C-alpha positions as CSV (number, residue, x, y, z in Angstrom):
1,M,-45.6,-29.8,51.5
2,T,-43.8,-30.6,54.7
3,K,-45.6,-31.5,57.9
4,I,-44.1,-28.3,59.5
5,K,-45.6,-26.1,56.8
6,Q,-49.0,-27.9,57.0
7,I,-49.1,-27.4,60.8
8,E,-48.0,-23.7,60.4
9,I,-50.9,-23.1,57.9
10,L,-53.4,-24.8,60.2
11,K,-52.2,-22.9,63.2
12,A,-52.6,-19.6,61.3
13,E,-56.2,-20.6,60.6
14,A,-56.8,-21.4,64.3
15,V,-55.3,-18.1,65.4
16,G,-57.9,-16.3,63.3
17,C,-60.8,-18.5,64.3
18,K,-64.0,-17.0,65.6
19,R,-66.3,-20.0,65.5
20,C,-67.2,-19.7,69.1
21,N,-67.0,-16.9,71.7
22,F,-63.7,-18.0,73.1
23,W,-61.9,-15.6,70.8
24,Q,-63.3,-12.7,72.8
25,T,-61.7,-13.8,76.0
26,R,-58.6,-15.6,75.0
27,N,-55.1,-14.2,75.2
28,N,-53.5,-16.9,73.0
29,V,-54.6,-19.8,70.8
30,V,-52.8,-22.8,72.3
31,F,-52.4,-24.8,69.2
32,G,-49.8,-27.4,70.0
33,A,-46.0,-27.9,70.3
34,G,-43.3,-30.4,69.7
35,D,-42.1,-32.6,66.9
36,V,-44.6,-33.0,64.0
37,N,-42.7,-36.0,62.8
38,T,-43.2,-37.9,66.1
39,R,-44.7,-41.3,66.6
40,I,-46.4,-40.1,69.8
41,L,-49.2,-37.5,70.1
42,F,-50.4,-36.4,73.6
43,V,-53.8,-34.8,73.8
44,G,-55.4,-32.9,76.7
45,E,-58.7,-31.2,77.0
46,A,-58.3,-27.5,76.8
47,P,-55.8,-24.8,77.7
48,G,-55.8,-23.5,81.3
49,F,-54.8,-20.1,82.8
50,N,-51.0,-20.5,82.2
51,E,-51.4,-21.9,78.8
52,D,-53.7,-19.1,77.7
53,K,-51.1,-16.5,79.0
54,T,-48.1,-18.2,77.3
55,G,-49.6,-20.0,74.3
56,I,-47.7,-23.1,75.4
57,P,-49.6,-26.3,76.0
58,F,-49.1,-28.0,79.4
59,C,-47.1,-25.4,81.2
60,G,-47.3,-24.5,84.9
61,K,-47.7,-27.2,87.6
62,A,-49.4,-29.8,85.4
63,G,-46.8,-29.2,82.8
64,N,-44.0,-29.8,85.3
65,I,-45.6,-33.1,86.2
66,L,-46.0,-34.0,82.6
67,D,-42.3,-33.4,82.1
68,T,-41.5,-35.7,85.1
69,L,-43.8,-38.4,83.5
70,L,-42.1,-38.0,80.1
71,E,-38.6,-38.3,81.7
72,S,-39.7,-41.5,83.5
73,V,-40.0,-43.1,80.0
74,Q,-37.0,-41.4,78.5
75,L,-38.9,-38.9,76.5
76,T,-38.8,-35.1,76.2
77,R,-41.2,-32.6,74.8
78,N,-38.9,-32.3,71.8
79,Q,-39.7,-35.9,70.9
80,I,-43.5,-35.8,71.1
81,Y,-46.2,-33.5,69.9
82,I,-48.7,-32.2,72.5
83,T,-52.0,-30.5,71.9
84,N,-55.6,-30.1,73.2
85,I,-59.0,-30.9,71.9
86,I,-59.9,-27.3,72.3
87,K,-57.4,-24.6,71.3
88,C,-58.7,-21.7,73.5
89,R,-59.3,-21.5,77.2
90,P,-62.9,-21.9,78.2
91,P,-64.0,-19.1,80.6
92,K,-63.1,-19.9,84.2
93,N,-61.6,-23.2,83.1
94,R,-65.0,-24.7,82.8
95,D,-65.6,-27.9,80.8
96,P,-66.0,-27.2,77.1
97,Q,-69.5,-27.7,75.8
98,D,-70.2,-30.2,73.0
99,E,-70.8,-27.3,70.5
100,E,-67.4,-25.8,71.4
101,V,-65.7,-29.1,70.9
102,E,-67.4,-29.5,67.6
103,N,-66.2,-26.0,66.5
104,C,-62.6,-26.9,67.2
105,K,-62.8,-30.5,65.9
106,E,-61.5,-29.7,62.4
107,F,-58.3,-28.3,63.8
108,F,-57.7,-31.2,66.1
109,E,-58.5,-33.8,63.4
110,K,-56.3,-32.2,60.9
111,Q,-53.4,-32.2,63.4
112,I,-53.9,-36.0,63.8
113,Q,-54.0,-36.4,60.0
114,I,-50.8,-34.3,59.4
115,I,-48.8,-35.8,62.3
116,N,-50.1,-39.4,61.6
117,P,-49.0,-40.7,65.0
118,E,-48.7,-44.4,65.8
119,V,-49.7,-43.7,69.4
120,I,-52.1,-41.2,70.9
121,C,-52.0,-40.6,74.6
122,C,-55.3,-39.2,76.0
123,L,-54.6,-37.1,79.0
124,G,-57.8,-37.0,81.0
125,R,-61.4,-37.9,80.6
126,H,-62.4,-35.3,78.0
127,A,-59.5,-36.2,75.7
128,F,-60.2,-40.0,76.1
129,K,-63.9,-39.4,75.4
130,N,-63.2,-37.3,72.2
131,I,-60.5,-39.6,70.9
132,F,-62.7,-42.7,71.4
133,N,-65.5,-41.0,69.6
134,K,-63.3,-39.9,66.7
135,F,-62.0,-43.5,66.2
136,D,-65.4,-45.0,66.9
137,I,-64.0,-47.1,69.8
138,K,-66.9,-48.6,71.8
139,V,-65.7,-49.3,75.3
140,E,-67.7,-49.2,78.6
141,G,-66.0,-47.5,81.5
142,T,-64.7,-44.3,82.9
143,I,-61.1,-43.0,83.0
144,S,-60.9,-44.5,86.5
145,S,-61.4,-48.0,85.1
146,L,-59.6,-47.6,81.8
147,H,-56.5,-45.6,82.7
148,G,-53.2,-47.3,81.9
149,Q,-54.8,-49.4,79.1
150,V,-54.0,-49.5,75.4
151,F,-56.6,-49.8,72.7
152,E,-55.8,-50.4,69.1
153,K,-57.7,-49.1,66.1
154,S,-57.0,-50.4,62.6
155,E,-57.9,-48.1,59.8
156,D,-56.7,-50.8,57.4
157,I,-53.9,-53.5,57.5
158,F,-51.2,-50.8,57.1
159,N,-52.5,-48.2,59.5
160,R,-52.9,-49.2,63.1
161,I,-53.0,-46.7,65.9
162,K,-52.6,-47.4,69.6
163,I,-54.6,-45.2,72.0
164,V,-53.4,-45.0,75.6
165,V,-55.8,-43.7,78.3
166,L,-53.9,-41.7,81.0
167,Y,-55.0,-39.5,83.8
168,H,-54.4,-35.8,83.3
169,P,-51.2,-34.7,85.0
170,A,-53.2,-32.2,87.1
171,V,-54.4,-35.2,89.1
172,A,-51.0,-35.2,90.8
173,V,-51.2,-31.4,91.3
174,Y,-54.3,-31.8,93.4
175,N,-53.3,-35.1,95.0
176,P,-49.5,-35.7,95.0
177,N,-50.1,-39.2,96.3
178,Q,-51.3,-40.1,92.8
179,L,-48.0,-39.5,91.2
180,P,-46.8,-43.2,91.5
181,L,-50.0,-44.3,89.8
182,L,-49.4,-41.8,86.9
183,L,-45.8,-43.0,86.6
184,K,-47.0,-46.6,86.5
185,D,-49.5,-45.8,83.7
186,F,-46.9,-44.0,81.7
187,S,-44.6,-47.0,81.9
188,I,-46.8,-48.7,79.4
189,L,-45.3,-46.4,76.8
190,K,-41.9,-48.2,77.1
191,E,-43.7,-51.4,76.0
192,I,-45.4,-49.9,73.0
């Protein structure tokens, strides 16, 4: 079965999901978008207001900044796959609770398994925390001290994955002076 078909089946499961109460308030399940055959997977925390309305991950102001960051390393959305840890918008954009993350974990982990990326870019602290937990990476520090760094996880001698810690693009929405820092962090993608 092709990766596209596997992702379509998984998305259909997510659309019908009622594991938590988010299904009662969501407009759309924001499953993911992009090239399932990519080497690079971008992961955010959860859909926001615009994403919930459109069903498209990283649209709106943060999405525009993400597009700028991708262009800075000669990438487009068509060349990557982008998703979130949580597939539905938490009420009032609050942080997802551990139980809610756990409810969505199966979808996210299957996406990683199907896409089988060489690089995972964690956009924001929640994504970085969850990805590090998934791959059992023990590192002290916060996103403020780890952003722009690459960590490698070896499943075996043939499967190595690079995990890049990046600030969420919304950082530059709230503080445009941070855009140069985000551009600098993204430049690491050219090297790997």
